[in-house]
C-alpha positions in Angstrom: -0.2 0.1 0.2 1.5 3.3 -0.8 1.0 6.3 1.5 0.9 10.0 0.6 2.4 11.3 3.1 2.1 14.5 2.2 -1.7 14.5 3.5 -0.4 14.3 7.5 2.6 17.0 6.8 0.9 19.3 9.0 0.8 16.7 11.9 4.6 16.0 11.5 5.4 19.5 11.8 3.7 19.7 14.5 5.3 17.1 16.1 8.4 17.8 15.6 7.9 21.3 16.7 6.3 19.7 20.0 10.0 18.4 20.3 12.2 20.6 19.0 10.7 22.8 21.8 11.0 20.2 24.4 14.9 19.9 23.1 15.3 23.2 23.2 14.5 24.0 26.6 17.2 21.6 27.9 20.2 23.6 25.9 19.5 27.0 26.0 20.4 28.6 29.1 16.9 30.0 32.0 17.7 33.5 31.0 17.2 33.1 27.1 14.4 30.9 27.2 11.6 34.0 26.6 12.2 33.9 23.1 10.4 30.5 22.9 7.2 31.9 22.7 7.9 33.7 19.8 9.4 30.9 17.8 6.4 28.7 19.0 4.1 31.6 17.3 6.3 31.9 14.1 6.4 28.3 13.5 2.6 27.9 14.3 2.0 30.6 11.7 4.0 28.1 9.0 2.5 25.5 9.8 -0.8 27.3 9.3 0.1 28.1 6.1 0.9 24.3 5.4 -2.9 23.6 6.0 -4.0 26.3 3.8 -1.4 25.8 1.2 -3.2 21.9 1.1 -6.6 22.9 1.5 -7.4 20.6 -2.3 -5.0 18.1 -1.3 -7.8 15.4 0.0 -7.6 11.7 0.4 -7.3 9.2 3.1 -4.6 6.5 4.8 -4.8 3.4 5.8 -7.9 2.0 3.8 -10.0 5.1 5.8 -8.9 5.3 9.2 -7.5 8.7 8.8 -9.2 11.3 6.6 -8.2 14.1 5.2 -10.7 16.7 4.0 -11.6 20.3 3.6 -13.6 19.5 6.5 -10.7 17.9 8.5 -8.6 20.7 7.3 -10.8 23.7 8.3 -11.1 22.2 11.9 -6.9 21.8 11.7 -7.1 25.8 10.9 -9.2 26.6 14.0 -7.0 24.7 16.4 -3.6 26.5 14.9 -4.9 29.3 14.8 -6.5 29.4 18.4 -2.9 27.9 19.8 -0.9 30.8 17.9 -3.6 33.4 19.3 -2.8 31.8 23.0 0.8 31.6 22.3 1.0 35.2 21.3 -1.5 36.3 24.4 0.4 34.4 26.8 4.0 35.0 26.6 4.5 37.6 29.4 2.1 35.4 31.5 4.1 32.6 30.9 7.8 34.3 31.9 6.0 35.7 34.8 3.8 33.0 36.3 4.8 29.5 35.1 8.4 29.1 34.6 9.4 26.4 33.0 8.8 27.5 29.4 9.5 24.7 26.7 7.7 21.9 28.9 4.3 25.0 28.5 5.1 25.2 25.0 6.0 21.8 24.0 2.7 20.7 26.0 0.5 23.2 24.3 1.6 21.8 20.6 0.8 17.9 21.8 -2.3 19.2 22.7 -3.0 20.7 19.5 -1.5 17.6 17.5 -4.1 15.2 19.6 -7.1 18.0 18.7 -5.6 17.4 14.9 -5.5 13.9 14.9 -8.4 13.6 16.3 -10.5 15.9 13.5 -9.1 13.5 10.8 -9.8 10.2 12.7 -11.6 7.9 10.5 -11.7 5.3 13.2 -12.5 4.5 16.9 -9.2 3.6 17.7 -7.2 6.9 16.1 -10.0 8.9 17.6 -9.0 7.5 21.1 -5.4 8.0 20.6 -5.8 11.5 19.5 -8.3 12.5 22.5 -6.2 10.8 25.1 -2.8 12.4 23.3 -4.7 15.5 23.9 -6.1 15.3 27.2 -3.2 14.0 29.0 -1.1 17.3 27.6 -3.8 19.1 28.8 -4.1 17.0 32.9 -0.4 18.2 32.8 -0.9 22.4 32.0 -4.1 22.7 33.8 -1.8 22.0 37.2 1.2 23.7 35.8 1.1 26.3 38.8 2.2 23.5 40.9 3.0 25.7 43.8 -0.9 27.1 44.0 -3.7 25.0 45.3 -6.6 26.2 43.3 -4.1 24.7 40.3 -3.1 21.5 42.2 -7.0 21.1 43.2 -8.0 21.3 39.6 -5.1 19.3 38.4 -6.6 16.3 40.1 -10.5 16.9 39.3 -9.3 17.2 35.6 -7.3 13.7 35.4 -10.0 11.4 37.6 -13.0 13.1 35.6 -11.1 13.1 32.5 -10.3 9.5 33.3 -13.6 8.5 33.6 -15.1 10.3 30.9 -12.4 8.2 28.6 -13.6 5.2 30.4 -17.4 5.9 29.8 -16.2 6.9 25.8 -14.2 3.5 25.2 -17.0 1.2 26.4 -19.3 3.0 24.4 -17.6 2.6 21.3 -16.5 -1.1 22.3 -20.3 -1.7 22.4 -20.7 -0.4 18.8 -17.9 -2.4 17.6 -19.5 -5.3 19.1 -22.2 -5.0 17.1 -20.9 -3.8 14.1 -18.2 -5.6 13.7 -15.7 -2.9 12.5 -14.1 0.2 14.0 -14.0 2.3 11.1 -16.7 5.2 11.2 -18.0 5.4 7.5 -18.6 1.5 7.7 -20.9 1.3 11.2 -23.4 3.6 9.3 -23.9 1.0 6.6 -23.5 -2.2 9.1 -25.8 -0.2 11.9 -28.7 -0.1 9.5 -29.0 -3.4 9.0 -28.6 -4.1 12.8 -31.8 -1.9 13.4 -33.1 -0.7 16.8 -30.9 -2.3 19.6 -30.7 -1.8 23.2 -27.0 -2.3 23.3 -26.7 0.4 20.3 -28.6 2.8 22.7 -26.8 1.7 25.7 -23.0 2.6 23.4 -25.1 5.5 21.9 -25.7 6.9 25.7 -22.2 6.3 26.4 -20.7 8.1 23.9 -22.9 10.7 24.3 -21.8 11.3 28.0 -17.7 10.4 27.1 -18.2 13.3 24.1 -20.2 15.4 26.5 -17.6 15.5 29.2 -15.5 17.0 26.2 -17.6 19.8 25.2 -18.9 20.3 28.9 -22.8 19.9 28.0 -25.2 19.5 31.2 -25.1 16.9 33.4 -21.4 16.4 32.5 -20.6 20.2 32.7 -19.3 20.0 36.3 -15.7 19.9 36.3 -15.6 23.0 33.7 -16.0 25.9 36.5 -13.6 24.8 39.1 -10.9 23.8 36.7 -11.7 26.9 34.9 -11.0 28.6 37.7 -7.3 27.2 39.2 -6.1 26.7 35.9 -3.9 28.7 34.3 -6.1 31.4 32.4 -4.0 31.5 29.0 -4.8 26.9 29.2 -8.4 27.6 30.3 -9.1 30.0 27.3 -7.5 26.8 24.8 -9.0 24.6 26.7 -12.6 26.4 26.0 -11.9 26.9 22.5 -9.6 24.1 21.3 -10.6 20.8 23.3 -14.1 21.6 22.4 -13.8 22.2 18.6 -11.8 19.1 18.7 -15.0 17.3 20.1 -17.5 18.8 18.5 -15.5 17.6 14.9 -15.5 14.2 16.2 -19.3 14.1 17.3 -20.3 15.4 14.0 -18.4 12.1 11.9 -19.5 9.6 14.4 -23.1 10.7 14.9 -23.8 12.3 11.2 -21.7 9.8 9.5 -21.7 6.6 11.7 -25.1 6.9 13.3 -26.7 7.6 9.2 -29.8 5.8 8.4 -30.2 4.4 12.2 -33.9 3.7 13.1 -32.9 5.8 16.8 -34.7 9.0 17.4 -30.7 10.3 18.7 -31.5 13.9 17.2 -34.2 14.3 20.2 -31.7 13.1 22.7 -29.3 15.9 21.3 -32.1 18.6 21.3 -32.7 18.2 24.8 -29.4 17.9 25.9 -28.5 21.3 24.1 -31.9 22.9 25.4 -30.8 21.7 29.0 -26.9 23.0 28.7 -28.0 26.7 27.3 -30.7 26.7 30.2 -28.3 25.6 32.9 -25.2 27.1 31.5 -27.1 30.9 31.0 -28.9 30.9 34.6 -25.9 29.5 36.6 -23.5 32.6 35.4 -25.3 35.1 36.8 -24.3 35.1 40.5 -20.8 34.2 39.7 -18.5 36.9 40.8 -15.4 35.8 39.6 -14.9 36.3 35.6 -13.4 32.6 35.0 -16.2 30.5 36.3 -18.7 33.2 34.7 -16.6 32.8 31.3 -16.6 28.7 32.2 -20.4 29.0 32.3 -20.9 30.9 29.2 -18.7 28.2 27.5 -21.5 25.7 28.8 -24.2 27.8 27.3 -21.8 28.1 24.2 -21.8 24.6 23.9 -25.7 24.4 24.0 -25.8 26.5 21.1 -23.2 24.9 19.2 -25.6 21.4 19.3 -28.0 23.1 17.7 -26.7 22.3 14.6 -26.7 18.5 15.3 -30.4 18.4 15.1 -30.8 20.4 12.1 -33.5 19.1 9.9 -30.8 19.9 7.0 -27.4 17.7 8.0 -24.9 19.8 6.0 -26.7 23.1 6.9 -26.1 22.1 10.6 -22.5 21.1 10.1 -22.1 24.4 8.0 -23.5 26.1 11.0 -21.4 23.9 13.4 -18.3 24.9 11.9 -19.3 28.6 11.1 -20.3 29.0 15.0 -17.2 27.3 16.4 -14.7 29.4 14.1 -16.6 33.0 15.4 -16.3 31.3 19.4 -12.3 30.9 18.9 -11.6 35.0 18.4 -14.3 35.9 20.9 -13.4 33.9 23.6 -9.9 33.8 23.2 -10.2 38.1 23.3 -12.3 37.9 26.7 -9.8 35.1 27.9 -7.0 37.1 27.2 -8.0 39.8 28.9 -8.5 38.0 32.1 -5.2 36.8 31.9 -3.0 40.2 31.6 -5.4 41.9 34.2 -4.3 38.9 36.5 -0.9 39.1 35.1 -0.9 42.9 36.4 -3.6 42.6 39.6 -3.0 39.4 41.0 -7.2 39.3 40.9 -9.9 37.4 38.7 -12.8 38.5 40.5 -15.1 41.3 38.9 -15.5 43.7 41.5 -11.4 44.4 40.5 -12.4 45.2 37.2 -13.9 48.0 38.7 -12.9 51.1 36.4 -10.4 49.3 33.9 -12.0 51.4 31.2 -10.1 54.0 32.2 -6.9 52.1 32.7 -6.7 50.5 29.9 -9.4 51.6 26.8 -8.3 48.7 25.1 -8.8 46.0 27.4 -11.9 47.1 28.4 -13.1 47.2 24.5 -12.1 44.0 23.7 -14.0 42.5 27.0 -17.0 44.3 25.9 -16.7 43.3 22.2 -16.5 39.8 22.7 -18.8 39.3 25.7 -21.7 41.0 23.4 -20.8 38.9 20.6 -21.2 36.0 22.7 -24.5 36.9 23.7 -25.2 37.2 20.3 -26.2 41.4 19.4 -25.5 42.1 16.2 -23.9 43.5 14.5 -21.1 41.6 16.0 -20.0 37.9 14.9 -21.4 36.0 17.6 -25.7 37.0 16.4 -24.5 36.0 12.6 -23.6 32.5 14.0 -26.4 32.1 15.8 -28.6 33.0 13.1 -26.9 30.5 11.1 -27.6 27.6 13.4 -31.3 28.8 14.6 -31.9 29.2 11.2 -31.7 25.3 10.3 -33.8 24.4 13.2 -37.3 26.7 13.5 -39.2 24.1 10.7 -38.6 21.1 13.0 -37.5 22.4 16.7 -39.1 25.6 17.4 -39.3 25.2 20.7 -35.7 24.7 20.9 -34.7 28.2 19.0 -37.4 30.4 21.1 -35.4 29.0 24.4 -31.8 30.0 22.8 -33.2 33.5 21.5 -34.7 33.4 25.2 -31.5 32.2 27.0 -29.6 34.6 24.6 -31.7 37.6 26.1 -30.9 36.6 29.9 -27.2 36.1 28.8 -27.1 39.8 28.1 -27.3 40.6 31.4 -24.7 39.1 33.0 -22.2 40.2 30.2 -23.2 43.9 30.6 -22.8 43.3 34.5 -19.5 43.3 33.8 -19.4 46.2 31.4 -21.1 48.1 34.1 -18.6 47.7 36.6 -15.3 48.4 33.9 -16.9 51.7 32.5 -19.4 53.0 35.6 -17.7 52.0 38.9 -14.6 54.5 40.0 -11.5 52.2 39.9 -9.7 51.4 43.1 -6.6 51.8 41.9 -5.9 54.5 39.4 -2.6 53.3 38.0 -2.6 52.3 34.3 -2.6 49.0 33.3 0.3 49.0 30.3 -0.8 46.4 27.8 2.5 44.8 26.0 2.9 44.3 22.7 2.4 40.2 21.9 -0.7 41.2 23.8 -2.3 44.1 22.1 -1.7 42.1 18.7 -4.1 39.4 20.3 -6.5 41.6 21.7 -6.3 44.1 18.2 -6.9 41.0 16.2 -9.8 39.3 17.8 -11.6 42.2 18.6 -10.9 43.0 14.4 -12.3 39.9 13.2 -15.1 39.8 15.5 -16.4 42.7 14.3 -15.2 42.2 10.6 -16.8 38.7 10.3 -20.5 40.3 12.4 -20.5 42.9 9.1 -19.2 41.3 5.9 -19.9 37.0 6.6 -19.7 36.4 3.1 -16.3 34.8 2.6 -15.5 32.9 5.3 -19.6 31.1 4.5 -18.4 30.5 1.5 -15.0 28.6 3.2 -17.6 26.9 5.4 -19.4 25.8 2.5 -17.0 24.2 0.8 -15.6 22.1 4.0 -19.2 20.9 5.3 -19.8 19.7 1.0 -16.6 18.0 1.4 -17.6 16.3 4.6 -20.4 14.6 2.4 -18.7 13.4 -0.6 -17.5 10.3 1.0 
C-alpha cells in the first residue's frame, strides 16, 4: 500500500515542533528561554500556512483510518489559529507565573497535535488516541502552577473526571464495535442500518454521548468546567474552552452524522434535549458568579449548547455549516475575553469581577475588547456572534421551533450578566488609578480578536463560502 505522506505534513510538522521546543528548553540557558514563545508562535503560523496550502489536497490513509478533507482541514485551521493566539497572548503571563517555558509550549503543541488527529480520525482507535494525547497534555497544563493549591486541585479533578469520561467513551465505542464488527466510522453506519434498533446499541449511543459530552461541557457532564477553568492558568483555560471543545464537536459530527446514518433511533431528539438543558443551565448559573473565569466557564457551557443545536438540523449539511461557522467565530470572542482576564491577573493578581472597576480608564483597549467579546457571545448585532447564532437556529426553526425559542430567550438572559461586567468596567470608579500597560504581543492578540469579531459580523460572506466548501467535502465520502 502506497502512502501519500503529503496528507499528514501538518501533523508531522507539529510533532517535530513540539519535540524541538522541548529539546531547546534543555540546551538553552534559562535566561534566554523567553524567545521560545515567539519561536512557537512563528512556527505555528508556518504550519497554518501548510494547512491552507494543502486545502485541496484530500484523501485517506490506511484504508480510511485517517481522512483528510476540507472538513478536517477547516478544524485544523481553528486549532492552529487558537494555539497561535494563545501563545502570542500569554508570553508575558508564562514568563512571570509559569517558569517552565519549554515544557509549557511543548505540551500546548502536543495538545494541538491530539486535536488535529481527532478531527481527521476515521476509526474509533485513532479517535481515542488523539483524544488521550490531547487530554494528557491538558492534565499537565491545568496543574502547571504546581505551587498553587487551586491549580493542583483543578489538575486532580480533571485527571479523575477525564479518566472516567474516557472510560465511558471507550466502553461505548466497544459496544458499537461489538454490534457492527468494525471500527471504521464510514462502515459502521451501513452495518448499523442492517442491525436496526438494539438495546446494546442504545446503551453504546448514550455512553458515546456521555463521553463526548464531558469534553464539550454539556449538561449534566459539565461539573468539571467551573473549578478547572478557575484553577488552571488562564491561557490554558482559554485553549481548553476553545480547542478541546472544537475537536470534540468535530468527532461528534463524524460519529453521529456519518456513523449513525440510517439508524432507526431518534438520537436527534436526545441531542435537542441536551442542547436545551445546556443552554438553560449555563446561562442561569452564570448570573450569580463573581469570578470572571467562573462566569466565562458557565458562558462556555451555554455556548456548547448553542453549538449542539446544529446537530439536530433537518438538513445535516446545513447543521454542519452552522457548527463550523459558529466554531470559528467562537475562537476569537473567547480568546479575546480570556486574554484580557489573563493580562489583568498578570498585572493585579485578581480574577474577581469587582476588581475590574474602572478598567475603561486604566486600559481602554482591554475594556473595549472584553465588552465586544462578551456582546458577541450574547449574539448582539452587528457582531460575529449574532451571525453565528442566526446560522445555527435558521436550520432548526421548521422542526425544533421550541429549541429556537429557548435559545432566543436565554440569549437575552445572557445579556444581563455580560453587561454587568461592562457596567463594572465603565461605570464604577477604579480602586487603583494606575494605568495597566499592555505589552506588544498582548496588544496584537487583543486587536486581532476584536477586529475579526467585528469584521465577520459585518461581512461574513468569505467565511461562509469557505465553510460551505468544507461542509460539502464532508458529505462527499
